[in-house]
PAZAPA-4460 file (N, C-alpha, C; in steps of 0.05 Angstrom, whole numbers, plus 32768, in hexadecimal, padded with zeros to 4 digits):
% residues 82
    n_x    n_y    n_z   ca_x   ca_y   ca_z    c_x    c_y    c_z   seq   type   mol
   82AE   86E8   802B   8294   86E7   8024   8283   86D1   8023     1      M     A
   828B   86B9   800D   827B   86AD   8006   826B   8698   801A     2      K     A
   8282   8693   8034   827E   868F   804A   8253   8698   8058     3      R     A
   8261   86B6   805A   8243   86C1   8068   822D   86C2   8057     4      T     A
   8237   86C3   8037   8222   86BD   8020   8218   86A2   8026     5      E     A
   821F   868E   802B   8219   8679   8034   820D   8670   8047     6      H     A
   820D   867B   805D   81FE   8682   806F   81E8   8692   8068     7      L     A
   81EE   86AD   8062   81D5   86B6   805C   81BE   86A6   8044     8      L     A
   81C7   869F   803E   81B0   8692   802D   8199   8679   803F     9      S     A
   81AC   8678   8049   8192   8665   8064   8185   8672   806B    10      R     A
   8183   8690   806F   8170   86A5   807E   815D   86AF   8067    11      I     A
   813B   86B1   8067   8125   86A8   8049   8113   86BC   805A    12      T     A
   8112   86D7   8043   80FD   86DA   8053   80E2   86E2   8032    13      I     A
   80CB   86D3   8037   80B6   86CF   8027   8094   86DF   803D    14      N     A
   8091   86EB   802F   8076   86FF   8036   805F   86E6   8039    15      P     A
   8065   86D8   8035   8054   86C1   803D   8054   86A4   8058    16      K     A
   806D   86AD   8063   807C   86A3   8079   807E   86B6   8090    17      I     A
   806A   86BC   80A9   8079   86C4   80BC   807A   86EA   80B4    18      M     A
   805C   86EC   80A3   805A   8704   8096   8077   8711   8095    19      L     A
   8088   86F7   8083   809D   870A   8075   80AC   8714   808B    20      G     A
   80AF   870A   80A0   80C7   870A   80B2   80DB   8700   80A9    21      K     A
   8106   8700   80AB   8115   86E5   80A2   8110   86CF   80B7    22      P     A
   8108   86BE   80A5   8106   869A   80B0   8124   8691   80B1    23      T     A
   8121   8673   80B7   813A   8669   80B1   812F   8650   8096    24      I     A
   8142   8659   8081   8135   863F   8075   811C   863C   806F    25      R     A
   8105   8650   806C   80E5   8653   8068   80D9   8643   8076    26      G     A
   80DE   8641   8093   80D9   8632   80AB   80CE   8643   80B0    27      M     A
   80BD   863C   80C5   80A2   864D   80D2   80BC   8651   80F0    28      R     A
   80D8   8660   80EF   80E5   865D   80FA   80F7   867D   80F9    29      I     A
   80F1   8692   8106   80F8   86A6   8100   8120   86B4   810C    30      T     A
   8122   86C1   8103   813A   86C9   8109   813C   86D6   8127    31      V     A
   812C   86E7   8125   811A   86F5   8141   8112   86DF   815C    32      E     A
   810B   86CF   8155   8109   86B8   8169   8123   86A8   8176    33      Q     A
   8133   86AB   8160   8150   869D   8169   815E   86A6   8174    34      I     A
   8157   86C3   816C   8162   86D8   8180   8157   86E1   8196    35      L     A
   8145   86DC   8198   8139   86E7   81B5   813B   86C5   81C3    36      R     A
   8140   86B2   81BD   8145   869C   81CD   815F   8699   81DA    37      A     A
   816F   86A0   81CB   8193   86A5   81D0   818D   86BF   81DE    38      L     A
   818C   86D0   81DA   8188   86E4   81EF   817E   86E1   820C    39      S     A
   816C   86D7   820E   815B   86C9   8227   816A   86AF   823A    40      A     A
   8180   86A7   822A   818F   8695   8237   818C   8671   8229    41      G     A
   817A   866F   821F   8178   8661   820C   818F   8652   81F1    42      I     A
   8196   863F   81FD   81B8   863E   81F2   81AD   862E   81DA    43      S     A
   81BF   862F   81C4   81B9   861E   81B0   81B2   85F9   81AC    44      E     A
   81BD   85F0   81C9   81BD   85D4   81C0   819D   85D8   81CF    45      N     A
   8196   85E2   81DB   8176   85E3   81DC   8160   85EA   81D0    46      E     A
   8173   85FD   81B4   815B   8606   81A1   815A   85F0   8196    47      L     A
   816E   85D3   8189   816D   85C1   8177   8162   85AC   8189    48      L     A
   8162   85B2   819C   8148   8597   81A4   812C   85A7   81A4    49      E     A
   8131   85B8   81A7   8111   85C2   81A3   8104   85CC   8188    50      E     A
   8115   85C5   817E   8119   85D1   8158   8124   85BF   814B    51      Y     A
   8122   85AA   814F   8133   858B   8139   8142   859D   8121    52      P     A
   812E   85AE   8111   8133   85A8   80F9   8142   85C0   80F7    53      E     A
   814F   85C3   8108   815F   85E4   8110   8184   85CC   80FC    54      L     A
   8191   85D6   8100   81AD   85D9   80F8   81BB   85EA   8108    55      E     A
   81CC   85E0   810D   81EC   85F1   8118   81EF   8610   8107    56      K     A
   81EE   860C   80E8   81FC   8622   80D9   81EB   862F   80D8    57      K     A
   81CF   862A   80DE   81B3   8641   80E9   81B3   8651   80F2    58      D     A
   81BD   8652   8110   81CB   8669   8122   81EE   8672   810F    59      F     A
   81F2   8669   80FA   8202   8684   80FB   81FB   8693   80EA    60      Q     A
   81E4   867F   80D7   81DD   8691   80C4   81CE   86A6   80D1    61      A     A
   81BF   86A5   80E5   81AB   86B7   80F1   81C7   86D2   8109    62      V     A
   81D9   86C2   8108   81EE   86DB   811E   81F5   86E7   80FA    63      F     A
   81FB   86E7   80DF   820C   86F2   80D4   81EB   86FF   80C0    64      A     A
   81DB   86F6   80C8   81C0   870C   80BF   81BF   8722   80D4    65      Y     A
   81BF   8716   80EF   81BE   8733   8105   81E3   874B   80FE    66      A     A
   81EF   8737   80FF   820A   8750   80F9   8211   875E   80E0    67      T     A
   81F9   875C   80BE   81FE   8769   80B6   81DB   877C   80B6    68      G     A
   81CB   8775   80C1   81BC   878B   80CF   81CC   87A8   80DD    69      L     A
   81E2   878F   80EA   81EA   87AE   80FC   8202   87B6   80FA    70      V     A
   820D   87A7   80DB   8222   87BD   80CE   821A   87D0   80BE    71      E     A
   81F8   87C5   80B6   81E3   87E4   809C   81E4   87F7   80AD    72      E     A
   81DF   87F9   80D2   81D6   8809   80E1   81EB   8821   80DC    73      E     A
   81D6   883A   80D5   81E5   8851   80DA   81E4   8864   80F5    74      Q     A
   81FA   886D   80FF   81EE   8883   8118   81F9   88A6   810D    75      V     A
   81E8   88AF   810E   81DA   88C4   8112   81E2   88DF   812C    76      F     A
   81FF   88E8   8130   8200   88F5   8147   81E3   890C   814B    77      P     A
   81DD   8915   8164   81BF   8920   8168   81CD   893A   8174    78      V     A
   81CD   8954   8170   81D8   8967   817E   81BA   8971   8190    79      Q     A
   81B4   896F   81AC   819E   897A   81BC   81AD   8999   81C2    80      V     A
   819F   89AD   81C2   81A2   89D1   81C2   8194   89CB   81E2    81      S     A
   81A9   89D7   81F3   819C   89D9   8215   8189   89F6   8208    82      A     A
***
């Protein structure tokens, strides 16, 4: 757990930065931007070149943050009547 907590400390939320979206270490790079780029096939190495202020651990932090959101997700069965 300590490792996850340490990673999550890299994700910051400040209403004055990017409208309060979760960002990486208070920079103007959002968790959403990184996830969108990775899901579009852009590699971590390409992102590191494009954003030299990023560090490898930032990607781990993004994944830990996203994992936490999915863990909290609740699914409720819906009954559909015919």
